[in-house]
C-alpha positions as CSV (number, residue, x, y, z in Angstrom):
1,M,-23.1,-1.9,68.1
2,A,-23.3,1.8,66.8
3,Y,-25.6,3.1,69.1
4,Q,-22.7,1.6,72.2
5,N,-19.8,3.3,70.2
6,L,-21.6,6.7,70.3
7,R,-22.3,6.1,74.4
8,V,-18.3,5.4,74.7
9,V,-17.4,9.0,72.8
10,E,-20.6,10.3,74.8
11,I,-18.8,9.1,77.9
12,I,-14.9,10.6,77.1
13,F,-16.2,14.1,76.2
14,T,-18.4,14.7,78.4
15,P,-16.8,17.1,81.5
16,P,-15.9,15.4,84.7
17,L,-17.9,17.2,87.9
18,K,-17.5,20.6,88.6
19,T,-15.0,21.8,91.2
20,R,-16.1,25.3,91.7
21,P,-17.5,24.8,95.4
22,L,-14.4,23.1,96.2
23,E,-12.1,25.2,94.9
24,G,-14.0,28.2,96.7
25,T,-13.7,26.4,99.8
26,N,-9.5,25.9,99.4
27,N,-9.4,29.7,98.5
28,K,-11.1,30.5,101.8
29,I,-8.9,27.8,104.1
30,K,-5.8,29.5,102.3
31,T,-6.8,33.4,102.6
32,L,-7.1,32.2,106.3
33,H,-3.8,30.6,106.5
34,K,-2.8,33.7,105.2
35,M,-4.3,36.1,107.7
36,A,-3.1,34.1,110.8
37,Y,0.6,33.8,109.9
38,G,2.3,35.1,112.8
39,F,0.0,34.3,115.5
40,R,1.1,31.5,118.1
41,D,-2.0,29.8,119.0
42,I,-4.9,28.6,117.4
43,S,-7.2,30.5,119.8
44,S,-5.9,33.8,119.1
45,S,-6.2,33.5,115.2
46,L,-9.8,32.2,115.2
47,N,-10.8,35.9,116.3
48,L,-10.1,36.6,112.6
49,K,-13.1,37.8,110.1
50,L,-13.3,36.6,106.6
Protein backbone atom coordinates (compact mmCIF):
# COMPACT_ATOMS: atom_id res chain seq x y z
CA MET A 1 0.00 0.00 0.00
CA ALA A 2 2.74 2.45 0.89
CA TYR A 3 4.58 1.67 -2.34
CA GLN A 4 1.49 2.54 -4.40
CA ASN A 5 1.10 5.87 -2.61
CA LEU A 6 4.77 6.64 -3.16
CA ARG A 7 4.37 5.88 -6.90
CA VAL A 8 1.37 8.24 -7.13
CA VAL A 9 3.33 11.03 -5.44
CA GLU A 10 6.26 10.39 -7.79
CA ILE A 11 4.01 10.63 -10.84
CA ILE A 12 2.44 13.86 -9.62
CA PHE A 13 5.74 15.62 -9.01
CA THR A 14 7.72 14.46 -12.05
CA PRO A 15 8.02 17.23 -14.62
CA PRO A 16 6.13 16.84 -17.89
CA LEU A 17 7.79 16.36 -21.25
CA LYS A 18 10.27 19.01 -22.32
CA THR A 19 8.86 21.53 -24.79
CA ARG A 20 12.10 23.31 -25.69
CA PRO A 21 12.35 21.93 -29.24
CA LEU A 22 8.76 22.92 -29.97
CA GLU A 23 9.28 26.41 -28.52
CA GLY A 24 12.34 26.87 -30.75
CA THR A 25 10.33 25.91 -33.82
CA ASN A 26 7.52 28.28 -32.84
CA ASN A 27 10.06 31.07 -32.36
CA LYS A 28 11.48 30.50 -35.85
CA ILE A 29 7.99 30.57 -37.36
CA LYS A 30 7.18 33.82 -35.54
CA THR A 31 10.45 35.38 -36.71
CA LEU A 32 9.79 34.35 -40.30
CA HIS A 33 6.27 35.73 -40.08
CA LYS A 34 7.58 39.09 -38.82
CA MET A 35 10.22 39.24 -41.56
CA ALA A 36 7.61 38.46 -44.24
CA TYR A 37 5.24 41.22 -43.13
CA GLY A 38 4.30 43.38 -46.11
CA PHE A 39 4.98 40.86 -48.87
CA ARG A 40 2.02 40.23 -51.15
CA ASP A 41 2.57 36.59 -51.99
CA ILE A 42 4.32 33.59 -50.52
CA SER A 43 6.85 33.19 -53.33
CA SER A 44 8.57 36.51 -52.58
CA SER A 45 8.62 35.83 -48.85
CA LEU A 46 10.18 32.39 -49.29
CA ASN A 47 13.45 34.02 -50.38
CA LEU A 48 14.02 35.31 -46.83
CA LYS A 49 16.76 33.69 -44.79
CA LEU A 50 16.78 33.19 -41.05
